[in-house]
Gaussian input, Z-matrix of N, CA and C with variables (Angstrom, degrees):
# hf/3-21g

backbone

0 1
 N
 C     1     B1
 C     2     B2     1     A1
 N     3     B3     2     A2     1     D1
 C     4     B4     3     A3     2     D2
 C     5     B5     4     A4     3     D3
 N     6     B6     5     A5     4     D4
 C     7     B7     6     A6     5     D5
 C     8     B8     7     A7     6     D6
 N     9     B9     8     A8     7     D7
 C    10    B10     9     A9     8     D8
 C    11    B11    10    A10     9     D9
 N    12    B12    11    A11    10    D10
 C    13    B13    12    A12    11    D11
 C    14    B14    13    A13    12    D12
 N    15    B15    14    A14    13    D13
 C    16    B16    15    A15    14    D14
 C    17    B17    16    A16    15    D15
 N    18    B18    17    A17    16    D16
 C    19    B19    18    A18    17    D17
 C    20    B20    19    A19    18    D18
 N    21    B21    20    A20    19    D19
 C    22    B22    21    A21    20    D20
 C    23    B23    22    A22    21    D21
 N    24    B24    23    A23    22    D22
 C    25    B25    24    A24    23    D23
 C    26    B26    25    A25    24    D24
 N    27    B27    26    A26    25    D25
 C    28    B28    27    A27    26    D26
 C    29    B29    28    A28    27    D27
 N    30    B30    29    A29    28    D28
 C    31    B31    30    A30    29    D29
 C    32    B32    31    A31    30    D30
 N    33    B33    32    A32    31    D31
 C    34    B34    33    A33    32    D32
 C    35    B35    34    A34    33    D33
 N    36    B36    35    A35    34    D34
 C    37    B37    36    A36    35    D35
 C    38    B38    37    A37    36    D36
 N    39    B39    38    A38    37    D37
 C    40    B40    39    A39    38    D38
 C    41    B41    40    A40    39    D39
 N    42    B42    41    A41    40    D40
 C    43    B43    42    A42    41    D41
 C    44    B44    43    A43    42    D42
 N    45    B45    44    A44    43    D43
 C    46    B46    45    A45    44    D44
 C    47    B47    46    A46    45    D45
 N    48    B48    47    A47    46    D46
 C    49    B49    48    A48    47    D47
 C    50    B50    49    A49    48    D48
 N    51    B51    50    A50    49    D49
 C    52    B52    51    A51    50    D50
 C    53    B53    52    A52    51    D51
 N    54    B54    53    A53    52    D52
 C    55    B55    54    A54    53    D53
 C    56    B56    55    A55    54    D54
 N    57    B57    56    A56    55    D55
 C    58    B58    57    A57    56    D56
 C    59    B59    58    A58    57    D57
 N    60    B60    59    A59    58    D58
 C    61    B61    60    A60    59    D59
 C    62    B62    61    A61    60    D60
 N    63    B63    62    A62    61    D61
 C    64    B64    63    A63    62    D62
 C    65    B65    64    A64    63    D63
 N    66    B66    65    A65    64    D64
 C    67    B67    66    A66    65    D65
 C    68    B68    67    A67    66    D66
 N    69    B69    68    A68    67    D67
 C    70    B70    69    A69    68    D68
 C    71    B71    70    A70    69    D69
 N    72    B72    71    A71    70    D70
 C    73    B73    72    A72    71    D71
 C    74    B74    73    A73    72    D72
 N    75    B75    74    A74    73    D73
 C    76    B76    75    A75    74    D74
 C    77    B77    76    A76    75    D75
 N    78    B78    77    A77    76    D76
 C    79    B79    78    A78    77    D77
 C    80    B80    79    A79    78    D78
 N    81    B81    80    A80    79    D79
 C    82    B82    81    A81    80    D80
 C    83    B83    82    A82    81    D81
 N    84    B84    83    A83    82    D82
 C    85    B85    84    A84    83    D83
 C    86    B86    85    A85    84    D84
 N    87    B87    86    A86    85    D85
 C    88    B88    87    A87    86    D86
 C    89    B89    88    A88    87    D87
 N    90    B90    89    A89    88    D88
 C    91    B91    90    A90    89    D89
 C    92    B92    91    A91    90    D90
 N    93    B93    92    A92    91    D91
 C    94    B94    93    A93    92    D92
 C    95    B95    94    A94    93    D93
 N    96    B96    95    A95    94    D94
 C    97    B97    96    A96    95    D95
 C    98    B98    97    A97    96    D96
 N    99    B99    98    A98    97    D97
 C   100   B100    99    A99    98    D98
 C   101   B101   100   A100    99    D99
 N   102   B102   101   A101   100   D100
 C   103   B103   102   A102   101   D101
 C   104   B104   103   A103   102   D102
 N   105   B105   104   A104   103   D103
 C   106   B106   105   A105   104   D104
 C   107   B107   106   A106   105   D105
 N   108   B108   107   A107   106   D106
 C   109   B109   108   A108   107   D107
 C   110   B110   109   A109   108   D108
 N   111   B111   110   A110   109   D109
 C   112   B112   111   A111   110   D110
 C   113   B113   112   A112   111   D111
 N   114   B114   113   A113   112   D112
 C   115   B115   114   A114   113   D113
 C   116   B116   115   A115   114   D114
 N   117   B117   116   A116   115   D115
 C   118   B118   117   A117   116   D116
 C   119   B119   118   A118   117   D117
 N   120   B120   119   A119   118   D118
 C   121   B121   120   A120   119   D119
 C   122   B122   121   A121   120   D120
 N   123   B123   122   A122   121   D121
 C   124   B124   123   A123   122   D122
 C   125   B125   124   A124   123   D123
 N   126   B126   125   A125   124   D124
 C   127   B127   126   A126   125   D125
 C   128   B128   127   A127   126   D126
 N   129   B129   128   A128   127   D127
 C   130   B130   129   A129   128   D128
 C   131   B131   130   A130   129   D129
 N   132   B132   131   A131   130   D130
 C   133   B133   132   A132   131   D131
 C   134   B134   133   A133   132   D132
 N   135   B135   134   A134   133   D133
 C   136   B136   135   A135   134   D134
 C   137   B137   136   A136   135   D135
 N   138   B138   137   A137   136   D136
 C   139   B139   138   A138   137   D137
 C   140   B140   139   A139   138   D138
 N   141   B141   140   A140   139   D139
 C   142   B142   141   A141   140   D140
 C   143   B143   142   A142   141   D141
 N   144   B144   143   A143   142   D142
 C   145   B145   144   A144   143   D143
 C   146   B146   145   A145   144   D144
 N   147   B147   146   A146   145   D145
 C   148   B148   147   A147   146   D146
 C   149   B149   148   A148   147   D147
 N   150   B150   149   A149   148   D148
 C   151   B151   150   A150   149   D149
 C   152   B152   151   A151   150   D150
 N   153   B153   152   A152   151   D151
 C   154   B154   153   A153   152   D152
 C   155   B155   154   A154   153   D153
 N   156   B156   155   A155   154   D154
 C   157   B157   156   A156   155   D155
 C   158   B158   157   A157   156   D156
 N   159   B159   158   A158   157   D157
 C   160   B160   159   A159   158   D158
 C   161   B161   160   A160   159   D159
 N   162   B162   161   A161   160   D160
 C   163   B163   162   A162   161   D161
 C   164   B164   163   A163   162   D162
 N   165   B165   164   A164   163   D163
 C   166   B166   165   A165   164   D164
 C   167   B167   166   A166   165   D165
 N   168   B168   167   A167   166   D166
 C   169   B169   168   A168   167   D167
 C   170   B170   169   A169   168   D168
 N   171   B171   170   A170   169   D169
 C   172   B172   171   A171   170   D170
 C   173   B173   172   A172   171   D171
 N   174   B174   173   A173   172   D172
 C   175   B175   174   A174   173   D173
 C   176   B176   175   A175   174   D174
 N   177   B177   176   A176   175   D175
 C   178   B178   177   A177   176   D176
 C   179   B179   178   A178   177   D177
 N   180   B180   179   A179   178   D178
 C   181   B181   180   A180   179   D179
 C   182   B182   181   A181   180   D180
 N   183   B183   182   A182   181   D181
 C   184   B184   183   A183   182   D182
 C   185   B185   184   A184   183   D183
 N   186   B186   185   A185   184   D184
 C   187   B187   186   A186   185   D185
 C   188   B188   187   A187   186   D186
 N   189   B189   188   A188   187   D187
 C   190   B190   189   A189   188   D188
 C   191   B191   190   A190   189   D189
 N   192   B192   191   A191   190   D190
 C   193   B193   192   A192   191   D191
 C   194   B194   193   A193   192   D192
 N   195   B195   194   A194   193   D193
 C   196   B196   195   A195   194   D194
 C   197   B197   196   A196   195   D195
 N   198   B198   197   A197   196   D196
 C   199   B199   198   A198   197   D197
 C   200   B200   199   A199   198   D198
 N   201   B201   200   A200   199   D199
 C   202   B202   201   A201   200   D200
 C   203   B203   202   A202   201   D201
 N   204   B204   203   A203   202   D202
 C   205   B205   204   A204   203   D203
 C   206   B206   205   A205   204   D204
 N   207   B207   206   A206   205   D205
 C   208   B208   207   A207   206   D206
 C   209   B209   208   A208   207   D207
 N   210   B210   209   A209   208   D208
 C   211   B211   210   A210   209   D209
 C   212   B212   211   A211   210   D210
 N   213   B213   212   A212   211   D211
 C   214   B214   213   A213   212   D212
 C   215   B215   214   A214   213   D213
 N   216   B216   215   A215   214   D214
 C   217   B217   216   A216   215   D215
 C   218   B218   217   A217   216   D216
 N   219   B219   218   A218   217   D217
 C   220   B220   219   A219   218   D218
 C   221   B221   220   A220   219   D219
 N   222   B222   221   A221   220   D220
 C   223   B223   222   A222   221   D221
 C   224   B224   223   A223   222   D222
 N   225   B225   224   A224   223   D223
 C   226   B226   225   A225   224   D224
 C   227   B227   226   A226   225   D225
 N   228   B228   227   A227   226   D226
 C   229   B229   228   A228   227   D227
 C   230   B230   229   A229   228   D228
 N   231   B231   230   A230   229   D229
 C   232   B232   231   A231   230   D230
 C   233   B233   232   A232   231   D231
 N   234   B234   233   A233   232   D232
 C   235   B235   234   A234   233   D233
 C   236   B236   235   A235   234   D234
 N   237   B237   236   A236   235   D235
 C   238   B238   237   A237   236   D236
 C   239   B239   238   A238   237   D237
 N   240   B240   239   A239   238   D238
 C   241   B241   240   A240   239   D239
 C   242   B242   241   A241   240   D240
 N   243   B243   242   A242   241   D241
 C   244   B244   243   A243   242   D242
 C   245   B245   244   A244   243   D243
 N   246   B246   245   A245   244   D244
 C   247   B247   246   A246   245   D245
 C   248   B248   247   A247   246   D246
 N   249   B249   248   A248   247   D247
 C   250   B250   249   A249   248   D248
 C   251   B251   250   A250   249   D249
 N   252   B252   251   A251   250   D250
 C   253   B253   252   A252   251   D251
 C   254   B254   253   A253   252   D252
 N   255   B255   254   A254   253   D253
 C   256   B256   255   A255   254   D254
 C   257   B257   256   A256   255   D255
 N   258   B258   257   A257   256   D256
 C   259   B259   258   A258   257   D257
 C   260   B260   259   A259   258   D258
 N   261   B261   260   A260   259   D259
 C   262   B262   261   A261   260   D260
 C   263   B263   262   A262   261   D261
 N   264   B264   263   A263   262   D262
 C   265   B265   264   A264   263   D263
 C   266   B266   265   A265   264   D264
 N   267   B267   266   A266   265   D265
 C   268   B268   267   A267   266   D266
 C   269   B269   268   A268   267   D267
 N   270   B270   269   A269   268   D268
 C   271   B271   270   A270   269   D269
 C   272   B272   271   A271   270   D270

   B1=1.4105
   B2=1.5293
   B3=1.3652
   B4=1.4971
   B5=1.5027
   B6=1.2896
   B7=1.4449
   B8=1.5576
   B9=1.3621
   B10=1.4359
   B11=1.5275
   B12=1.3198
   B13=1.4365
   B14=1.5437
   B15=1.2777
   B16=1.5015
   B17=1.5065
   B18=1.4016
   B19=1.4467
   B20=1.5242
   B21=1.2842
   B22=1.4368
   B23=1.5667
   B24=1.2969
   B25=1.4297
   B26=1.6226
   B27=1.3226
   B28=1.4850
   B29=1.5201
   B30=1.3231
   B31=1.4439
   B32=1.4897
   B33=1.3476
   B34=1.5048
   B35=1.5255
   B36=1.3390
   B37=1.4622
   B38=1.5754
   B39=1.3275
   B40=1.4164
   B41=1.5964
   B42=1.2994
   B43=1.5037
   B44=1.5543
   B45=1.3002
   B46=1.4185
   B47=1.5216
   B48=1.3287
   B49=1.4373
   B50=1.5135
   B51=1.3686
   B52=1.4681
   B53=1.5113
   B54=1.3298
   B55=1.4536
   B56=1.4900
   B57=1.3201
   B58=1.4532
   B59=1.4821
   B60=1.3538
   B61=1.4686
   B62=1.5196
   B63=1.3243
   B64=1.4581
   B65=1.5375
   B66=1.2952
   B67=1.5012
   B68=1.5089
   B69=1.2862
   B70=1.4825
   B71=1.4935
   B72=1.3179
   B73=1.4336
   B74=1.5384
   B75=1.2763
   B76=1.4398
   B77=1.5219
   B78=1.3175
   B79=1.5167
   B80=1.5506
   B81=1.3220
   B82=1.4203
   B83=1.5186
   B84=1.3675
   B85=1.4362
   B86=1.4878
   B87=1.2916
   B88=1.5128
   B89=1.5031
   B90=1.3225
   B91=1.4213
   B92=1.5232
   B93=1.2837
   B94=1.4323
   B95=1.5665
   B96=1.3525
   B97=1.4603
   B98=1.4813
   B99=1.3674
   B100=1.4674
   B101=1.5171
   B102=1.2838
   B103=1.4487
   B104=1.5307
   B105=1.2646
   B106=1.4567
   B107=1.5773
   B108=1.3298
   B109=1.4528
   B110=1.5042
   B111=1.3059
   B112=1.4742
   B113=1.6123
   B114=1.3191
   B115=1.4437
   B116=1.5303
   B117=1.2957
   B118=1.4241
   B119=1.5763
   B120=1.3059
   B121=1.4246
   B122=1.5929
   B123=1.2840
   B124=1.5103
   B125=1.4983
   B126=1.3517
   B127=1.4556
   B128=1.5053
   B129=1.3205
   B130=1.4011
   B131=1.6000
   B132=1.2702
   B133=1.5561
   B134=1.5201
   B135=1.2912
   B136=1.4621
   B137=1.5174
   B138=1.2811
   B139=1.5027
   B140=1.5728
   B141=1.3050
   B142=1.4495
   B143=1.5259
   B144=1.3256
   B145=1.4437
   B146=1.5534
   B147=1.3275
   B148=1.4558
   B149=1.5086
   B150=1.3399
   B151=1.5012
   B152=1.5021
   B153=1.3534
   B154=1.4395
   B155=1.4788
   B156=1.3309
   B157=1.4481
   B158=1.5512
   B159=1.3724
   B160=1.4668
   B161=1.4881
   B162=1.3415
   B163=1.4503
   B164=1.4793
   B165=1.3057
   B166=1.4386
   B167=1.5250
   B168=1.2514
   B169=1.4500
   B170=1.5250
   B171=1.2557
   B172=1.4909
   B173=1.5445
   B174=1.3232
   B175=1.4903
   B176=1.5470
   B177=1.2600
   B178=1.4415
   B179=1.4985
   B180=1.3541
   B181=1.4187
   B182=1.5347
   B183=1.2900
   B184=1.4890
   B185=1.5392
   B186=1.3894
   B187=1.4589
   B188=1.4841
   B189=1.3528
   B190=1.3578
   B191=1.5893
   B192=1.3165
   B193=1.4932
   B194=1.4834
   B195=1.3150
   B196=1.4925
   B197=1.5003
   B198=1.3387
   B199=1.4657
   B200=1.5895
   B201=1.2740
   B202=1.4251
   B203=1.5433
   B204=1.3494
   B205=1.4431
   B206=1.5631
   B207=1.3018
   B208=1.4470
   B209=1.4883
   B210=1.4019
   B211=1.4739
   B212=1.5284
   B213=1.3073
   B214=1.4718
   B215=1.4984
   B216=1.2759
   B217=1.4813
   B218=1.5686
   B219=1.3648
   B220=1.4884
   B221=1.5164
   B222=1.3652
   B223=1.4667
   B224=1.5085
   B225=1.3219
   B226=1.4615
   B227=1.6295
   B228=1.2698
   B229=1.4631
   B230=1.5092
   B231=1.2987
   B232=1.4480
   B233=1.5303
   B234=1.3169
   B235=1.5306
   B236=1.5118
   B237=1.3440
   B238=1.3955
   B239=1.5460
   B240=1.3008
   B241=1.5131
   B242=1.5066
   B243=1.3559
   B244=1.4205
   B245=1.5659
   B246=1.3152
   B247=1.4891
   B248=1.5097
   B249=1.3913
   B250=1.4787
   B251=1.5205
   B252=1.2492
   B253=1.5485
   B254=1.5285
   B255=1.3697
   B256=1.4785
   B257=1.5043
   B258=1.3124
   B259=1.4349
   B260=1.5688
   B261=1.3197
   B262=1.4544
   B263=1.4914
   B264=1.2663
   B265=1.4892
   B266=1.5115
   B267=1.3518
   B268=1.4739
   B269=1.4586
   B270=1.3534
   B271=1.4195
   B272=1.5235
   A1=114.28
   A2=112.15
   A3=117.77
   A4=109.25
   A5=119.36
   A6=123.06
   A7=111.75
   A8=111.33
   A9=115.32
   A10=113.70
   A11=117.17
   A12=120.72
   A13=113.43
   A14=115.17
   A15=119.66
   A16=110.15
   A17=117.81
   A18=116.49
   A19=110.92
   A20=118.45
   A21=116.93
   A22=113.53
   A23=115.27
   A24=119.98
   A25=113.90
   A26=109.55
   A27=116.39
   A28=112.45
   A29=116.70
   A30=120.15
   A31=106.56
   A32=116.40
   A33=117.43
   A34=107.05
   A35=112.03
   A36=115.89
   A37=105.04
   A38=113.51
   A39=121.15
   A40=110.70
   A41=114.43
   A42=114.20
   A43=107.83
   A44=115.19
   A45=119.20
   A46=115.78
   A47=117.18
   A48=117.84
   A49=115.15
   A50=115.50
   A51=120.82
   A52=109.32
   A53=117.22
   A54=120.45
   A55=112.99
   A56=119.92
   A57=125.43
   A58=107.52
   A59=118.46
   A60=123.10
   A61=111.05
   A62=117.21
   A63=119.44
   A64=114.49
   A65=115.17
   A66=120.11
   A67=109.13
   A68=115.72
   A69=121.16
   A70=107.01
   A71=117.00
   A72=124.93
   A73=107.35
   A74=118.59
   A75=121.72
   A76=114.35
   A77=113.27
   A78=118.98
   A79=102.49
   A80=112.29
   A81=115.81
   A82=111.45
   A83=113.45
   A84=118.42
   A85=109.11
   A86=115.38
   A87=120.30
   A88=109.53
   A89=120.87
   A90=123.46
   A91=110.03
   A92=115.91
   A93=121.44
   A94=112.68
   A95=113.58
   A96=113.85
   A97=117.88
   A98=116.30
   A99=120.44
   A100=112.10
   A101=117.84
   A102=126.49
   A103=113.60
   A104=116.98
   A105=122.38
   A106=107.63
   A107=116.55
   A108=117.36
   A109=113.69
   A110=114.92
   A111=118.91
   A112=110.82
   A113=114.30
   A114=120.17
   A115=111.21
   A116=116.84
   A117=119.64
   A118=109.13
   A119=119.50
   A120=123.73
   A121=112.08
   A122=113.51
   A123=115.34
   A124=111.58
   A125=120.21
   A126=121.31
   A127=111.99
   A128=117.90
   A129=122.64
   A130=109.70
   A131=111.58
   A132=115.75
   A133=107.88
   A134=121.19
   A135=122.24
   A136=111.38
   A137=115.45
   A138=119.29
   A139=110.19
   A140=118.16
   A141=118.76
   A142=110.78
   A143=113.18
   A144=117.77
   A145=111.73
   A146=117.77
   A147=119.99
   A148=112.64
   A149=116.20
   A150=117.02
   A151=110.34
   A152=119.73
   A153=122.94
   A154=111.47
   A155=117.46
   A156=122.76
   A157=109.65
   A158=112.96
   A159=119.05
   A160=111.93
   A161=117.66
   A162=119.38
   A163=114.19
   A164=118.80
   A165=119.78
   A166=116.11
   A167=118.48
   A168=122.85
   A169=111.43
   A170=115.64
   A171=122.92
   A172=105.74
   A173=116.92
   A174=119.27
   A175=108.77
   A176=114.81
   A177=120.51
   A178=109.02
   A179=114.87
   A180=120.37
   A181=112.76
   A182=119.02
   A183=123.24
   A184=109.65
   A185=116.85
   A186=120.87
   A187=107.86
   A188=118.80
   A189=120.00
   A190=113.75
   A191=112.01
   A192=116.62
   A193=108.98
   A194=120.50
   A195=122.75
   A196=109.25
   A197=116.07
   A198=118.82
   A199=111.72
   A200=116.40
   A201=121.91
   A202=112.89
   A203=112.86
   A204=118.14
   A205=112.11
   A206=117.16
   A207=122.30
   A208=112.33
   A209=115.54
   A210=121.28
   A211=108.92
   A212=115.68
   A213=118.85
   A214=113.66
   A215=119.22
   A216=122.36
   A217=109.20
   A218=114.64
   A219=118.36
   A220=110.61
   A221=115.39
   A222=119.80
   A223=112.75
   A224=116.07
   A225=120.79
   A226=107.13
   A227=118.68
   A228=121.46
   A229=107.31
   A230=120.89
   A231=122.64
   A232=112.07
   A233=113.91
   A234=119.03
   A235=109.34
   A236=122.37
   A237=122.96
   A238=109.35
   A239=119.40
   A240=119.56
   A241=110.31
   A242=116.96
   A243=119.69
   A244=110.23
   A245=112.93
   A246=118.57
   A247=111.74
   A248=116.62
   A249=120.52
   A250=110.39
   A251=116.97
   A252=116.47
   A253=112.90
   A254=116.22
   A255=118.96
   A256=112.01
   A257=120.11
   A258=120.39
   A259=112.24
   A260=117.51
   A261=121.98
   A262=108.38
   A263=116.33
   A264=124.08
   A265=111.30
   A266=112.73
   A267=116.77
   A268=110.39
   A269=116.54
   A270=121.13
   A271=111.07
   D1=-33.68
   D2=178.16
   D3=-66.67
   D4=-45.31
   D5=-179.76
   D6=-62.37
   D7=-42.15
   D8=178.78
   D9=-63.14
   D10=-43.57
   D11=178.68
   D12=-66.14
   D13=-38.20
   D14=177.12
   D15=-65.42
   D16=-44.94
   D17=-178.82
   D18=-69.12
   D19=-32.83
   D20=177.86
   D21=-69.23
   D22=-32.04
   D23=174.10
   D24=-68.54
   D25=-42.47
   D26=-179.32
   D27=-72.08
   D28=-43.33
   D29=-173.76
   D30=-129.00
   D31=88.55
   D32=178.35
   D33=-108.38
   D34=148.10
   D35=-177.41
   D36=-147.04
   D37=148.18
   D38=-175.98
   D39=-62.32
   D40=150.47
   D41=174.85
   D42=-76.09
   D43=155.80
   D44=-177.36
   D45=-58.11
   D46=-38.57
   D47=-178.53
   D48=-70.87
   D49=-13.46
   D50=173.59
   D51=-74.32
   D52=-33.42
   D53=-174.88
   D54=-90.31
   D55=-37.59
   D56=-172.88
   D57=-120.95
   D58=119.98
   D59=-177.36
   D60=-75.01
   D61=-14.55
   D62=177.73
   D63=-75.34
   D64=-15.15
   D65=179.77
   D66=-90.60
   D67=125.84
   D68=179.42
   D69=-113.11
   D70=124.01
   D71=177.71
   D72=-97.14
   D73=128.94
   D74=179.17
   D75=-63.37
   D76=-45.06
   D77=171.77
   D78=-157.76
   D79=139.86
   D80=-175.06
   D81=-158.02
   D82=153.77
   D83=179.47
   D84=-75.84
   D85=161.83
   D86=179.74
   D87=-95.40
   D88=4.34
   D89=179.46
   D90=-90.18
   D91=171.96
   D92=176.37
   D93=-59.68
   D94=148.04
   D95=-170.46
   D96=-92.39
   D97=-52.23
   D98=-176.91
   D99=-94.69
   D100=139.30
   D101=-0.46
   D102=-75.77
   D103=155.11
   D104=-170.77
   D105=-75.80
   D106=123.72
   D107=175.39
   D108=-69.20
   D109=-33.89
   D110=178.24
   D111=-63.34
   D112=-45.00
   D113=179.02
   D114=-64.49
   D115=-45.72
   D116=-176.41
   D117=-66.87
   D118=-42.24
   D119=179.40
   D120=-66.45
   D121=-45.36
   D122=179.67
   D123=-66.73
   D124=-37.31
   D125=178.11
   D126=-70.95
   D127=-36.57
   D128=178.69
   D129=-66.12
   D130=-42.97
   D131=-179.35
   D132=-68.10
   D133=-41.12
   D134=178.96
   D135=-60.98
   D136=-45.26
   D137=-176.93
   D138=-71.30
   D139=-34.77
   D140=175.17
   D141=-63.22
   D142=-44.08
   D143=177.12
   D144=-60.77
   D145=-42.28
   D146=176.27
   D147=-63.73
   D148=-43.06
   D149=177.50
   D150=-61.55
   D151=-39.21
   D152=177.12
   D153=-61.76
   D154=-41.52
   D155=179.91
   D156=-61.46
   D157=-47.64
   D158=-178.87
   D159=-61.44
   D160=-38.58
   D161=179.82
   D162=-73.42
   D163=-38.57
   D164=-176.45
   D165=-88.47
   D166=-23.06
   D167=-178.39
   D168=-96.59
   D169=131.19
   D170=178.37
   D171=-100.38
   D172=71.52
   D173=-172.77
   D174=-119.29
   D175=-179.74
   D176=-178.80
   D177=-73.85
   D178=155.35
   D179=-176.05
   D180=-61.51
   D181=-31.66
   D182=-176.47
   D183=-67.80
   D184=-30.10
   D185=179.80
   D186=-71.15
   D187=-36.64
   D188=178.35
   D189=-70.24
   D190=-31.74
   D191=176.64
   D192=-71.10
   D193=-37.42
   D194=177.18
   D195=-66.35
   D196=-43.51
   D197=178.70
   D198=-63.27
   D199=-34.34
   D200=174.27
   D201=-58.85
   D202=-50.20
   D203=-178.62
   D204=-66.93
   D205=-33.20
   D206=173.77
   D207=-64.65
   D208=-44.11
   D209=-179.54
   D210=-63.40
   D211=-49.68
   D212=-175.73
   D213=-70.24
   D214=-27.56
   D215=177.06
   D216=-70.75
   D217=-32.09
   D218=172.98
   D219=-61.27
   D220=-47.70
   D221=-179.43
   D222=-64.29
   D223=-40.43
   D224=-175.31
   D225=-73.29
   D226=-29.96
   D227=178.40
   D228=-67.45
   D229=-41.45
   D230=176.01
   D231=-60.75
   D232=-43.89
   D233=177.95
   D234=-63.39
   D235=-41.92
   D236=-179.27
   D237=-68.68
   D238=-33.00
   D239=178.06
   D240=-64.41
   D241=-32.35
   D242=179.93
   D243=-66.73
   D244=-43.39
   D245=175.56
   D246=-61.78
   D247=-46.77
   D248=-177.63
   D249=-62.48
   D250=-35.23
   D251=-178.37
   D252=-80.61
   D253=-7.98
   D254=174.53
   D255=83.65
   D256=14.45
   D257=179.23
   D258=-95.17
   D259=-12.23
   D260=171.53
   D261=-135.08
   D262=168.92
   D263=178.55
   D264=-141.79
   D265=158.00
   D266=170.65
   D267=-84.36
   D268=136.66
   D269=-174.44
   D270=-95.97

């Protein structure tokens, strides 16, 4: 949460529906959008879970690689959902 708040203060950008009236957000915060707090939190959570798995499991390296791709795909799917809903944009 600390990293998320610092990056939002350092690099804040208007939400897409503020700039373009053709974009309709279903429900959205009135704070600045980028960087996405949802994306940062979900990716951070996924990577912490992956690191915990790697530390506690004595498994083959390929299982750790698969777990890494599963964890990052979770984080990326949250980021995509933010774009799909129109509350964030690619810069």
